[in-house]
Backbone bond lengths (Angstrom), bond angles and torsions (degrees), N, CA, C in turn:
res aa  C-N    CA-C-N  psi(-1)  N-CA   C-N-CA  omega(-1)  CA-C   N-CA-C  phi
1 M - - - 1.479 - - 1.530 108.63 -
2 Y 1.272 118.43 175.03 1.490 120.69 -178.36 1.541 107.32 -97.61
3 Q 1.330 115.19 170.11 1.467 121.11 -177.84 1.505 111.25 -62.69
4 S 1.318 122.88 -40.05 1.458 124.63 179.07 1.547 111.70 -58.41
5 E 1.365 117.57 -41.98 1.438 122.30 175.80 1.527 111.29 -64.71
6 F 1.306 114.92 -41.32 1.431 119.57 -177.29 1.530 111.12 -68.47
7 N 1.256 118.03 -36.57 1.472 122.90 176.24 1.562 112.07 -61.27
8 Q 1.329 116.86 -39.01 1.458 121.68 176.68 1.574 109.91 -67.39
9 L 1.303 114.55 -39.61 1.426 121.29 -176.48 1.575 112.32 -62.98
10 I 1.329 113.10 -48.47 1.462 117.39 -174.47 1.569 113.31 -76.93
11 K 1.326 115.17 -1.82 1.488 116.03 174.13 1.500 109.34 -70.47
12 H 1.363 117.99 -25.01 1.452 122.82 -177.20 1.532 111.10 -98.48
13 S 1.359 116.15 -45.56 1.484 118.68 -177.83 1.550 107.66 -163.73
14 L 1.307 114.07 155.82 1.472 118.27 176.57 1.484 110.88 -87.36
15 P 1.305 120.81 126.70 1.471 124.87 170.99 1.562 108.43 -57.00
16 R 1.302 114.87 133.01 1.542 113.23 -174.38 1.521 114.28 -88.72
17 S 1.294 115.86 -8.91 1.500 119.53 169.36 1.533 105.32 -125.83
18 L 1.407 117.56 122.28 1.451 118.23 -171.90 1.576 104.87 -137.95
19 M 1.305 114.33 136.26 1.465 120.57 170.69 1.526 107.12 -119.72
20 M 1.357 115.78 131.34 1.472 120.93 -179.11 1.505 105.95 -126.09
21 Y 1.333 115.16 141.76 1.504 119.05 174.46 1.554 109.10 -158.62
22 G 1.299 118.17 170.23 1.418 121.55 -178.55 1.459 117.63 129.50
23 E 1.305 117.67 -162.90 1.461 122.29 -173.24 1.532 116.88 -101.60
24 N 1.301 117.25 2.18 1.494 118.65 -173.33 1.537 105.54 -116.03
25 S 1.340 115.11 82.40 1.496 120.18 -175.98 1.571 111.02 -65.51
26 Y 1.384 116.10 -30.03 1.385 121.54 -179.31 1.522 112.85 -60.36
27 L 1.276 114.97 -50.38 1.486 121.93 179.25 1.509 109.89 -66.66
28 I 1.309 119.64 -38.99 1.474 120.39 178.35 1.430 110.99 -59.81
29 E 1.412 119.15 -43.53 1.439 122.50 178.99 1.523 110.84 -67.02
30 L 1.303 118.75 -32.97 1.446 119.21 173.67 1.504 115.08 -61.98
31 Y 1.314 119.41 -41.56 1.430 127.18 176.50 1.541 109.05 -65.61
32 I 1.321 116.68 -40.48 1.481 116.36 179.66 1.503 110.66 -62.75
33 N 1.307 115.27 -45.45 1.524 121.67 -178.95 1.593 106.74 -63.31
34 L 1.326 117.49 -35.51 1.489 119.76 178.32 1.482 108.31 -60.13
35 Y 1.332 116.49 -47.86 1.500 119.01 179.02 1.499 114.32 -58.96
36 I 1.347 111.72 -46.02 1.507 116.52 178.75 1.530 110.98 -55.46
37 K 1.306 113.99 -46.36 1.508 121.43 -177.96 1.546 109.45 -64.46
38 K 1.258 117.03 -49.21 1.560 119.14 -173.63 1.533 110.32 -74.11
39 T 1.301 119.25 -26.74 1.411 116.72 -178.42 1.553 109.56 -94.27
40 D 1.400 116.05 -6.95 1.422 119.14 -176.39 1.499 113.70 52.22
41 A 1.313 116.00 47.47 1.467 121.90 -171.63 1.535 110.15 -115.77
42 K 1.286 117.43 18.78 1.557 119.59 -178.88 1.517 111.53 -53.85
43 D 1.356 113.19 -42.32 1.500 118.62 -173.34 1.519 114.46 -88.94
44 S 1.365 113.05 -14.82 1.449 118.80 -172.98 1.544 114.66 -111.29
45 M 1.336 115.70 -5.85 1.472 118.71 -172.37 1.476 107.55 -78.53
46 L 1.436 113.37 162.80 1.483 121.55 172.78 1.519 108.03 -119.43
47 N 1.393 114.61 122.99 1.460 118.08 177.99 1.515 108.86 -106.84
48 L 1.348 113.24 131.50 1.438 120.76 -178.82 1.577 108.04 -127.22
49 Y 1.359 117.91 103.97 1.420 121.68 -175.89 1.618 110.96 -107.90
50 Y 1.253 116.52 129.54 1.495 123.22 167.02 1.532 109.29 49.16
51 D 1.366 116.51 -118.22 1.462 118.67 -174.79 1.492 114.53 -62.91
52 D 1.402 117.58 -14.49 1.485 117.13 177.85 1.557 112.15 -80.25
53 W 1.369 115.54 -3.42 1.374 116.39 -177.81 1.582 115.87 -60.21
54 D 1.283 116.05 127.48 1.491 120.83 -175.87 1.509 108.77 -145.23
55 F 1.278 117.82 105.44 1.483 122.55 178.84 1.482 114.16 -52.32
56 V 1.261 115.96 -49.13 1.474 120.56 -176.29 1.543 109.21 -59.11
57 R 1.365 116.42 -46.80 1.425 116.63 177.18 1.511 115.94 -60.06
58 A 1.356 113.49 -43.65 1.437 120.42 178.97 1.492 109.28 -58.13
59 K 1.341 118.66 -48.86 1.457 124.21 -179.05 1.551 110.43 -59.77
60 A 1.288 115.87 -44.81 1.491 117.79 178.64 1.472 113.18 -62.73
61 F 1.360 116.64 -37.72 1.456 119.98 179.18 1.513 113.33 -61.73
62 L 1.308 114.55 -45.02 1.542 120.01 -179.43 1.497 108.91 -74.49
63 S 1.304 119.60 -17.14 1.458 119.78 -176.47 1.533 112.68 -86.68
64 Q 1.340 118.56 -14.26 1.385 120.93 -178.29 1.521 113.81 -97.28
65 T 1.322 115.26 164.73 1.498 121.33 172.84 1.520 106.73 -79.11
66 S 1.325 115.65 140.33 1.457 120.37 -178.94 1.514 109.29 -56.40
67 L 1.359 111.93 132.43 1.501 116.30 -179.76 1.503 113.66 -70.21
68 F 1.356 116.29 -19.77 1.411 120.84 177.41 1.513 113.58 -99.94
69 G 1.288 119.22 8.43 1.431 122.22 -179.65 1.561 116.48 72.78
70 G 1.315 116.31 12.63 1.472 124.40 -177.20 1.490 107.97 -114.16
71 T 1.392 112.95 -131.91 1.455 118.91 -173.51 1.553 107.51 -107.20
72 N 1.370 112.85 157.49 1.423 120.71 169.74 1.531 108.78 -107.72
73 L 1.357 111.75 108.55 1.529 114.71 178.91 1.532 107.04 -108.46
74 L 1.315 112.41 121.15 1.465 120.05 177.47 1.540 105.55 -102.91
75 F 1.375 113.33 124.47 1.419 120.92 178.47 1.495 107.36 -118.16
76 V 1.350 115.56 122.38 1.480 122.85 -179.83 1.519 109.57 -121.70
77 K 1.321 115.70 128.68 1.472 122.45 178.59 1.500 108.78 -124.67
78 L 1.363 117.47 111.54 1.468 121.56 -171.94 1.553 108.17 -137.79
79 N 1.327 113.32 154.83 1.475 117.51 171.11 1.597 110.81 -112.47
80 K 1.323 112.04 18.27 1.541 117.74 174.69 1.551 105.14 -133.97
81 K 1.350 113.38 163.99 1.443 120.73 -177.68 1.581 109.25 -76.88
82 I 1.291 112.30 146.54 1.510 119.02 168.06 1.529 106.73 -95.20
83 P 1.289 115.63 126.19 1.497 115.98 -179.00 1.608 110.94 -49.87
84 K 1.368 114.64 141.41 1.388 120.16 -172.81 1.528 113.41 -57.78
85 K 1.387 115.25 -34.99 1.520 121.13 -177.87 1.568 107.32 -63.56
86 E 1.358 114.76 -39.78 1.451 116.11 177.63 1.497 114.15 -70.57
87 L 1.288 115.93 -38.16 1.558 121.89 174.93 1.570 107.24 -58.40
88 D 1.263 115.41 -46.38 1.494 119.99 -175.45 1.556 108.20 -60.89
89 V 1.316 118.09 -39.82 1.433 119.53 -176.91 1.531 109.46 -70.86
90 L 1.307 118.51 -42.60 1.454 119.91 -179.68 1.474 111.11 -68.94
91 I 1.355 122.08 -37.65 1.419 123.21 178.88 1.569 106.78 -69.62
92 G 1.305 118.09 -37.89 1.493 120.09 -179.12 1.513 108.73 -60.86
93 L 1.359 118.12 -43.21 1.471 121.57 -178.01 1.542 108.77 -62.93
94 V 1.338 116.07 -35.56 1.518 117.54 176.44 1.511 111.00 -69.90
95 T 1.320 117.33 -37.30 1.493 118.38 179.34 1.454 111.24 -66.78
96 K 1.335 120.61 -29.65 1.527 122.57 -176.57 1.536 111.65 -82.15
97 N 1.318 116.11 -20.14 1.447 119.02 -176.43 1.469 114.74 -127.38
98 S 1.304 119.45 112.84 1.474 121.95 -172.22 1.544 114.27 -69.03
99 D 1.347 114.11 -8.97 1.479 119.05 177.78 1.579 111.05 -89.69
100 N 1.358 115.04 -2.70 1.458 118.30 -176.78 1.539 112.85 -97.71
101 Y 1.330 118.72 142.23 1.454 125.74 171.45 1.540 108.19 -136.68
102 F 1.363 112.57 146.87 1.501 121.61 -176.91 1.474 108.53 -136.59
103 I 1.378 114.31 118.56 1.497 117.86 175.44 1.514 107.72 -118.75
104 F 1.309 116.50 123.43 1.448 122.96 176.19 1.545 110.30 -111.62
105 Y 1.357 116.37 109.58 1.449 121.59 174.93 1.492 109.08 -98.45
106 F 1.368 115.30 105.31 1.442 127.73 -173.33 1.587 107.93 -90.86
107 E 1.264 114.39 122.43 1.574 117.44 175.47 1.488 113.74 -114.15
108 G 1.297 115.78 14.45 1.468 118.87 173.15 1.459 119.02 -78.23
109 L 1.296 118.78 -165.23 1.449 124.93 -177.51 1.514 108.38 -67.79
110 G 1.437 115.98 148.86 1.390 118.55 178.57 1.536 118.03 -60.87
111 K 1.329 111.75 -35.47 1.532 117.97 176.31 1.497 111.46 -62.00
112 D 1.348 117.30 -35.03 1.462 118.13 -178.77 1.540 106.72 -76.22
113 A 1.310 118.68 -35.51 1.475 118.92 179.47 1.490 110.00 -63.61
114 K 1.323 118.92 -40.60 1.468 121.98 178.74 1.500 111.71 -61.43
115 S 1.346 118.46 -34.85 1.436 121.23 -178.29 1.467 116.66 -74.20
116 I 1.324 116.83 -10.43 1.504 119.37 -179.44 1.559 108.33 -122.03
117 Q 1.300 123.70 -11.34 1.415 122.33 -173.83 1.468 114.02 -60.86
118 N 1.355 115.88 -31.50 1.449 122.46 -178.26 1.523 114.55 -62.11
119 A 1.344 115.68 -18.68 1.450 119.54 174.83 1.530 111.19 -63.96
120 F 1.375 115.54 -26.78 1.464 116.76 176.98 1.510 108.56 -98.45
121 N 1.373 117.29 79.30 1.335 122.34 -177.95 1.512 113.51 -110.49
122 N 1.342 118.32 171.78 1.433 123.75 -176.60 1.588 114.91 -59.61
123 K 1.372 110.31 -33.59 1.405 116.66 -173.72 1.597 112.59 -63.54
124 V 1.330 111.47 -27.01 1.456 117.61 -178.48 1.575 112.15 -109.12
125 G 1.280 112.93 12.62 1.485 119.54 -178.24 1.467 115.11 73.38
126 G 1.308 117.56 21.27 1.433 121.36 -173.69 1.617 114.34 -101.94
127 V 1.236 117.96 160.38 1.459 123.05 178.71 1.474 113.55 -140.52
128 W 1.266 121.85 139.86 1.544 120.86 172.08 1.530 104.30 -120.91
129 V 1.283 113.62 142.16 1.498 124.08 176.37 1.475 114.75 -127.94
130 R 1.277 118.13 129.06 1.499 120.92 175.77 1.509 107.68 -103.22
131 F 1.301 116.47 133.82 1.481 123.10 179.04 1.524 107.73 -110.49
132 F 1.312 117.21 132.60 1.459 119.87 176.77 1.512 113.16 -102.92
133 E 1.313 114.43 156.11 1.495 118.93 178.02 1.541 107.72 -58.34
134 P 1.301 115.34 126.75 1.487 118.19 -176.15 1.582 112.97 -65.76
135 T 1.290 113.26 145.28 1.442 115.57 166.72 1.479 113.33 -70.41
136 I 1.320 120.07 170.63 1.487 120.07 -175.94 1.529 107.42 -62.74
137 N 1.344 120.41 -40.26 1.475 122.62 -179.77 1.539 108.55 -66.62
138 E 1.207 122.62 -41.92 1.508 124.76 177.15 1.515 108.33 -63.51
139 G 1.299 117.55 -42.65 1.473 118.59 179.57 1.542 109.19 -66.18
140 I 1.295 120.19 -40.58 1.457 119.38 176.15 1.517 113.79 -60.41
141 A 1.365 115.13 -40.45 1.473 119.51 177.44 1.481 113.81 -62.90
142 I 1.416 115.61 -36.76 1.443 116.72 -179.37 1.564 109.05 -69.47
143 L 1.403 112.53 -44.77 1.479 114.73 -179.94 1.522 112.46 -69.81
144 R 1.257 120.29 -26.20 1.495 122.30 175.88 1.567 107.04 -63.44
145 K 1.313 117.42 -45.03 1.461 121.91 -178.92 1.571 107.80 -65.03
146 K 1.282 116.48 -38.18 1.467 120.51 179.96 1.542 109.20 -68.43
147 A 1.278 117.89 -39.76 1.461 120.34 -178.40 1.575 111.11 -71.50
148 E 1.275 114.85 -34.37 1.560 118.54 175.65 1.520 108.44 -65.26
149 N 1.380 117.50 -39.07 1.479 119.77 -175.48 1.481 110.20 -68.49
150 I 1.311 119.08 -32.33 1.453 122.40 -177.68 1.506 113.84 -102.08
151 K 1.364 113.01 10.48 1.486 124.85 179.30 1.543 113.97 50.80
152 L 1.306 112.73 48.28 1.491 121.47 177.65 1.555 110.40 -94.40
153 N 1.247 117.41 124.30 1.512 121.73 -179.43 1.562 106.64 -85.32
154 I 1.302 117.59 102.91 1.427 123.48 -179.25 1.554 110.25 -152.03
155 D 1.337 118.73 133.96 1.430 119.30 -176.60 1.497 110.89 -89.12
156 N 1.338 119.01 171.22 1.408 123.72 -175.45 1.565 112.48 -66.55
157 Y 1.315 117.10 -29.10 1.459 119.47 -177.66 1.534 106.80 -68.11
158 A 1.364 115.63 -42.71 1.506 117.47 -178.88 1.578 107.36 -70.08
159 L 1.255 121.38 -30.59 1.454 123.22 177.97 1.597 107.43 -67.65
160 S 1.281 116.78 -41.76 1.463 122.21 178.94 1.514 108.32 -63.04
161 H 1.328 118.09 -45.74 1.402 123.39 176.52 1.526 114.13 -57.67
162 L 1.310 114.07 -44.74 1.467 119.81 178.46 1.560 111.28 -61.71
163 L 1.324 117.82 -45.00 1.475 120.54 175.46 1.463 110.76 -62.03
164 N 1.276 120.91 -40.67 1.440 120.85 -178.44 1.597 112.22 -63.50
165 L 1.313 112.35 -40.48 1.503 118.30 177.98 1.482 111.06 -67.35
166 L 1.331 118.99 -31.48 1.463 118.81 -175.74 1.529 112.22 -107.15
167 N 1.354 114.67 30.30 1.479 122.54 169.73 1.538 112.53 59.97
168 N 1.312 115.95 33.15 1.443 123.47 177.87 1.533 111.87 64.55
169 D 1.295 118.04 24.53 1.462 125.15 -178.38 1.548 108.15 -86.48
170 I 1.322 116.33 103.09 1.464 123.59 -174.39 1.590 108.99 -62.21
171 S 1.245 117.98 -42.72 1.528 120.61 -175.77 1.488 108.72 -65.13
172 L 1.299 117.69 -46.30 1.457 118.76 179.15 1.547 113.23 -62.86
173 S 1.290 112.55 -42.16 1.473 120.18 179.95 1.585 111.98 -61.62
174 A 1.389 112.49 -42.80 1.446 117.82 -178.10 1.528 106.58 -65.90
175 N 1.289 122.78 -41.29 1.426 126.46 178.03 1.514 112.98 -58.37
176 E 1.363 112.14 -39.96 1.540 118.29 176.16 1.514 111.99 -64.04
177 L 1.341 113.09 -37.64 1.447 115.54 177.24 1.499 113.28 -62.04
178 D 1.265 120.48 -36.55 1.479 125.29 179.93 1.502 106.82 -63.48
179 K 1.356 116.41 -42.16 1.419 120.96 -175.79 1.553 108.77 -67.36
180 L 1.414 115.33 -46.87 1.445 120.68 178.73 1.499 114.65 -59.52
181 A 1.301 119.32 -28.54 1.464 124.95 -171.56 1.580 105.10 -72.18
182 I 1.248 116.26 -25.56 1.492 118.06 179.84 1.515 112.30 -62.59
183 L 1.372 115.96 -26.74 1.432 117.30 -177.80 1.580 115.20 -73.39
184 D 1.345 110.00 -16.14 1.491 115.33 177.34 1.526 112.35 55.45
185 M 1.302 118.67 49.79 1.443 123.46 -179.41 1.557 107.25 -150.95
186 E 1.346 115.07 167.48 1.483 121.73 -179.93 1.528 101.60 -72.59
187 I 1.359 118.89 135.74 1.465 127.05 179.77 1.544 107.83 -104.64
188 T 1.357 115.36 126.47 1.431 118.79 176.07 1.600 107.04 -115.09
189 S 1.346 112.19 174.31 1.499 117.74 178.13 1.558 111.45 -59.84
190 K 1.332 116.07 -32.60 1.457 120.68 178.31 1.562 112.48 -64.03
191 D 1.338 111.19 -39.01 1.504 117.39 176.66 1.481 112.34 -66.44
192 I 1.329 114.08 -38.02 1.502 119.11 174.92 1.559 112.15 -57.86
193 D 1.380 111.87 -49.16 1.464 114.56 178.58 1.490 114.86 -61.17
194 R 1.329 114.46 -28.14 1.442 118.20 -177.19 1.548 111.25 -87.05
195 L 1.249 119.64 -30.27 1.415 124.47 -171.64 1.542 120.86 -108.55
196 V 1.327 112.91 -28.14 1.462 115.50 179.32 1.482 110.27 -77.43
197 Y 1.345 117.34 129.95 1.431 124.70 -175.43 1.518 113.17 -71.66
198 S 1.330 115.34 140.99 1.415 126.30 162.96 1.525 113.01 65.08
199 S 1.343 121.06 32.00 1.420 122.32 178.40 1.540 112.04 -62.87
200 S 1.350 117.01 -37.41 1.450 120.98 -179.82 1.481 111.76 -68.66
201 S 1.364 118.86 -40.49 1.436 119.12 -177.60 1.547 109.16 -72.04
202 M 1.341 117.60 -24.47 1.507 117.57 176.79 1.548 109.13 -77.78
203 A 1.340 118.31 -30.17 1.456 121.67 171.44 1.532 111.88 -64.06
204 T 1.396 114.24 -35.65 1.401 119.90 176.48 1.512 111.81 -67.21
205 D 1.329 118.55 -40.73 1.466 123.61 176.60 1.496 110.47 -61.32
206 D 1.319 114.65 -42.74 1.501 117.22 -177.97 1.543 110.04 -70.02
207 L 1.278 114.06 -35.17 1.603 116.21 172.61 1.499 109.33 -58.03
208 L 1.382 119.53 -51.03 1.389 120.71 -172.10 1.573 113.17 -68.47
209 I 1.295 112.24 -37.42 1.521 116.48 174.18 1.501 109.03 -60.19
210 S 1.287 120.81 -48.92 1.437 125.69 179.12 1.549 112.54 -60.87
211 L 1.377 112.75 -37.23 1.485 116.05 -178.80 1.547 109.81 -67.13
212 F 1.269 120.00 -41.24 1.446 123.42 178.92 1.528 114.31 -79.75
213 E 1.318 114.77 -11.67 1.488 117.94 166.80 1.466 114.80 -86.39
214 N 1.373 115.67 4.97 1.468 126.84 176.39 1.517 109.95 63.96
215 R 1.322 118.47 38.66 1.463 121.92 173.94 1.461 111.02 -99.38
216 D 1.298 117.13 163.59 1.519 122.49 177.96 1.502 111.50 -68.59
217 V 1.292 119.31 115.49 1.483 121.67 -172.64 1.522 112.75 -112.21
218 K 1.320 119.34 8.41 1.461 119.97 -176.73 1.483 112.11 -53.60
219 D 1.381 116.99 -44.99 1.432 121.23 179.21 1.548 113.60 -63.96
220 N 1.388 112.59 -38.44 1.425 118.01 -177.22 1.555 110.21 -67.37
221 I 1.318 115.53 -39.62 1.460 119.18 173.92 1.518 116.50 -57.06
222 Q 1.330 111.34 -45.30 1.421 120.08 179.91 1.556 111.21 -63.56
223 K 1.362 112.57 -39.54 1.445 117.61 -179.42 1.516 113.34 -65.27
224 V 1.327 115.55 -41.13 1.493 122.51 179.49 1.526 108.55 -62.88
225 L 1.310 114.90 -46.44 1.496 118.51 178.19 1.509 114.02 -61.01
226 E 1.301 113.38 -40.28 1.537 120.07 179.49 1.508 110.45 -64.93
227 M 1.383 116.87 -32.68 1.446 119.07 179.70 1.475 112.73 -77.58
228 G 1.307 120.15 3.59 1.447 121.83 171.67 1.528 114.80 102.30
229 E 1.291 119.01 -4.34 1.530 116.70 -178.66 1.540 107.07 -68.76
230 D 1.330 116.10 131.33 1.468 119.77 178.55 1.518 110.10 -86.80
231 E 1.338 116.96 161.34 1.448 120.52 -172.40 1.484 115.27 -62.81
232 F 1.273 120.19 -29.88 1.455 120.33 173.82 1.521 115.51 -67.07
233 S 1.286 115.66 -36.68 1.511 122.72 176.79 1.537 109.39 -66.05
234 I 1.340 115.45 -39.87 1.458 118.21 179.45 1.525 109.24 -68.39
235 L 1.329 117.33 -39.96 1.507 121.29 179.47 1.528 108.53 -64.02
236 R 1.326 119.04 -45.00 1.492 121.10 177.95 1.479 114.29 -62.61
237 A 1.355 113.52 -38.25 1.483 117.19 177.81 1.570 111.28 -68.71
238 T 1.297 118.77 -33.63 1.387 123.89 175.76 1.509 112.75 -67.86
239 Q 1.323 115.98 -42.36 1.429 119.68 178.13 1.594 110.70 -64.26
240 Y 1.298 114.23 -43.85 1.424 119.44 176.11 1.539 114.08 -62.03
241 F 1.339 113.97 -43.59 1.488 116.12 174.66 1.489 116.24 -57.78
242 V 1.369 115.52 -46.19 1.412 120.36 -176.66 1.614 108.19 -65.09
243 T 1.337 115.01 -42.54 1.414 118.64 179.23 1.574 111.12 -59.85
244 Q 1.334 114.71 -37.57 1.464 119.20 178.26 1.547 110.44 -64.77
245 L 1.351 115.14 -39.64 1.459 118.58 177.90 1.541 109.05 -61.04
246 F 1.324 117.77 -38.19 1.437 121.75 179.94 1.503 109.15 -64.56
247 L 1.355 119.41 -40.92 1.458 121.77 -178.76 1.487 110.29 -67.50
248 Y 1.425 114.34 -43.43 1.505 121.50 -178.21 1.599 105.72 -62.17
249 Q 1.348 118.25 -46.21 1.387 121.38 -176.82 1.545 111.06 -61.85
250 S 1.379 115.24 -43.57 1.442 116.25 -179.08 1.494 112.88 -66.26
251 Y 1.319 118.09 -34.92 1.459 123.66 179.75 1.545 109.30 -63.72
252 I 1.374 113.39 -45.94 1.418 120.12 -179.01 1.450 111.23 -62.87
253 R 1.363 120.22 -38.10 1.464 121.44 179.14 1.446 113.72 -67.60
254 I 1.301 116.75 -28.60 1.555 121.73 179.44 1.488 110.08 -84.00
255 H 1.326 119.02 -42.90 1.415 123.07 -167.54 1.527 115.51 -106.75
256 G 1.335 115.02 -17.11 1.439 120.42 179.60 1.502 115.81 79.17
257 K 1.359 115.24 11.04 1.484 122.12 178.78 1.516 106.90 -158.65
258 L 1.339 113.42 169.46 1.553 120.35 177.52 1.469 107.08 -109.01
259 D 1.366 115.40 129.46 1.462 120.41 175.23 1.536 107.18 -131.14
260 T 1.318 119.82 96.51 1.431 122.48 -176.42 1.499 111.34 -71.34
261 Q 1.279 115.47 -20.60 1.576 117.80 172.75 1.537 107.37 -61.48
262 A 1.310 118.34 -47.22 1.437 121.99 -175.52 1.555 110.45 -69.38
263 I 1.279 117.91 -34.41 1.489 121.62 -174.13 1.563 109.43 -83.79
264 L 1.338 113.74 -53.73 1.495 117.40 -174.56 1.558 117.23 -89.83
265 G 1.337 111.78 -18.83 1.532 114.35 -174.31 1.499 112.57 93.98
266 F 1.358 115.95 -9.21 1.510 119.19 173.60 1.517 106.13 -144.57
267 R 1.345 116.95 161.80 1.431 120.16 -179.76 1.487 112.78 -98.14
268 L 1.316 116.69 131.90 1.446 122.07 175.77 1.492 109.62 -74.61
269 P 1.385 122.39 156.78 1.425 121.48 173.08 1.571 109.97 -55.32
270 K 1.321 116.86 145.98 1.431 119.21 -170.57 1.449 113.31 -59.92
271 H 1.349 120.03 -40.14 1.478 118.14 -176.46 1.529 109.69 -71.97
272 I 1.358 121.43 -27.13 1.408 121.40 171.17 1.545 112.38 -70.95
273 E 1.308 116.85 -42.52 1.437 120.03 175.16 1.530 112.51 -57.54
274 N 1.239 116.67 -44.37 1.495 123.30 177.61 1.545 109.14 -57.18
275 R 1.303 117.03 -44.27 1.470 120.89 -177.69 1.588 106.88 -66.02
276 Y 1.302 120.76 -41.43 1.466 122.52 178.39 1.555 109.80 -65.02
277 Y 1.304 113.36 -35.91 1.485 116.63 176.84 1.559 110.76 -58.24
278 K 1.304 116.39 -47.66 1.436 122.66 -177.15 1.502 109.27 -67.19
279 L 1.384 119.55 -42.10 1.431 120.48 179.84 1.488 110.96 -66.15
280 S 1.334 118.60 -38.17 1.509 120.55 -177.03 1.518 110.46 -70.48
281 T 1.302 119.69 -29.53 1.436 122.77 -177.01 1.524 112.92 -90.57
282 N 1.356 117.93 -12.66 1.427 122.83 -176.08 1.585 111.42 -96.45
283 I 1.289 115.43 -10.92 1.497 120.31 -177.42 1.521 108.62 -112.52
284 T 1.290 118.54 141.25 1.465 121.70 -178.24 1.530 111.26 -84.71
285 P 1.332 116.29 151.76 1.431 118.74 176.66 1.535 115.18 -57.99
286 I 1.361 115.06 -30.20 1.487 119.31 179.05 1.565 108.36 -71.64
287 A 1.309 118.12 -33.43 1.515 120.87 179.09 1.506 107.47 -68.57
288 I 1.386 119.47 -40.10 1.425 123.18 179.72 1.557 108.80 -60.96
289 S 1.303 115.13 -51.20 1.468 121.20 179.35 1.485 113.07 -56.38
290 N 1.301 118.47 -46.16 1.444 125.52 175.95 1.547 116.56 -59.98
291 I 1.341 112.41 -40.51 1.452 118.91 175.43 1.494 113.05 -66.39
292 L 1.325 116.50 -43.83 1.466 120.72 -179.89 1.496 112.03 -64.29
293 E 1.373 115.70 -37.97 1.508 120.03 176.27 1.524 109.39 -67.04
294 Y 1.323 117.65 -39.47 1.500 122.16 179.23 1.483 110.93 -62.88
295 L 1.319 118.06 -38.35 1.416 124.67 -175.30 1.576 110.96 -69.18
296 L 1.329 113.61 -36.88 1.502 120.29 173.93 1.492 110.02 -59.52
297 K 1.295 118.27 -43.96 1.423 121.85 -179.62 1.494 112.25 -67.26
298 I 1.373 117.79 -37.44 1.434 124.62 178.74 1.543 108.65 -67.07
299 E 1.333 114.33 -37.12 1.565 115.76 -179.52 1.490 110.04 -60.81
300 I 1.304 115.18 -43.65 1.493 118.60 179.91 1.522 110.06 -65.75
301 L 1.335 120.07 -45.05 1.492 125.95 177.61 1.546 110.00 -59.13
302 L 1.365 118.22 -44.64 1.403 121.26 -177.87 1.575 111.96 -61.60
303 K 1.231 114.64 -36.26 1.461 120.63 178.97 1.579 111.54 -65.70
304 K 1.320 113.56 -31.19 1.511 119.12 -176.61 1.551 109.78 -89.19
305 T 1.325 115.03 -12.75 1.509 117.27 -173.74 1.477 112.33 -86.40
306 T 1.287 121.42 144.07 1.436 125.56 177.08 1.485 108.99 -65.16
307 P 1.397 117.33 149.40 1.463 120.11 179.80 1.517 113.69 -52.20
308 I 1.264 119.46 -36.08 1.433 122.06 -174.43 1.553 113.06 -68.72
309 Q 1.374 113.29 -24.21 1.401 120.36 178.04 1.556 119.59 -93.00
310 R 1.275 111.26 -9.96 1.528 117.14 -172.20 1.535 111.41 -70.55
311 E 1.346 117.38 -37.12 1.426 115.03 176.75 1.496 118.85 -61.53
312 A 1.336 114.70 -38.03 1.469 120.81 172.52 1.505 112.58 -62.76
313 L 1.377 114.89 -40.73 1.441 118.47 -179.78 1.494 112.03 -66.53
314 I 1.306 120.63 -45.93 1.491 122.98 -178.75 1.554 107.93 -63.30
315 F 1.295 116.69 -36.79 1.442 123.22 -179.11 1.586 109.86 -60.62
316 T 1.345 113.86 -51.21 1.491 119.03 -177.45 1.539 108.17 -71.58
317 T 1.307 117.15 -32.56 1.475 120.44 179.44 1.568 110.25 -60.20
318 L 1.373 115.16 -48.85 1.441 118.00 -179.64 1.551 113.80 -61.91
319 L 1.348 116.01 -38.78 1.418 119.82 179.84 1.472 110.24 -67.59
320 K 1.333 117.14 -37.87 1.450 120.06 178.54 1.602 109.92 -65.22
321 I 1.291 116.06 -43.43 1.500 120.89 177.15 1.551 112.28 -55.02
322 G 1.412 111.91 -42.35 1.446 121.34 174.88 1.532 110.44 -52.29
323 E 1.320 114.01 -49.43 1.508 117.22 178.55 1.542 113.04 -65.78
324 M 1.286 117.58 -37.79 1.434 121.29 -179.65 1.540 112.74 -67.76
325 S 1.312 117.69 -27.36 1.445 120.44 -176.20 1.517 112.92 -82.84
326 K 1.340 117.82 -7.02 1.500 120.12 -179.74 1.509 113.95 -73.26
């Protein structure tokens, strides 16, 4: 079901078996915290993340009486499927005991989510919810509510500006609002430009993603240069980006999927991870090798070029890379 249907449902009662997936991690985390608060299970819940996943342990947890005399809340966060037989067992244990709750936050591919979501059906008291990446207006509405809750004086234009700088990432934007609230002052778009960290590097990331998606990036290049990024920084960012594509592509070839947690040590937002997956699979290993070799030559040339010529050189370099990546 969609978020709007889910909101209506939880006004009356919380589904005791819940699967959530999609591109809006911020909202998913909000609903998880809502469950923890309403079930009063903060001290009695069992969290199993990624490599900690253990079906035997999860089954044993839901099979026992709560040690605190309250509810047993099992929270599982994975980027791989749980076999349907195991899901059926866990959901069955929830169905048999009104003190049990089971939340499954699935971060894997959408096609995998669809193949297991039917285990969370009405017959067993289960519900699945898919969350989509919010539009800019939806993002502003979410941040507006957040700002009101923390009593931060900020208008919608500034919220829109913040979202744009942070690549429409609601979680990052919400964290920035918490930091800005400490100032106890009205926050404008100029304050965001001055105080929000790494806006230019994010613009560079957006430029490079667009470049390898074979889109027109002339305006993006100009924007990054106007934000103060020097040519050497852009070159280093490009080298790093292409190297990351090589790592992602290699991992995908070995494992058949992309896991940024395993590669980087932290997980990228799902919609960004999906974009990197597409980029890594759409470019050939030979193209990546040729681009890296070309960038080494440009690095030497850039060091020999006069400052007044560097902007034109980095401009043509990026356009050339766009052609090489096709």
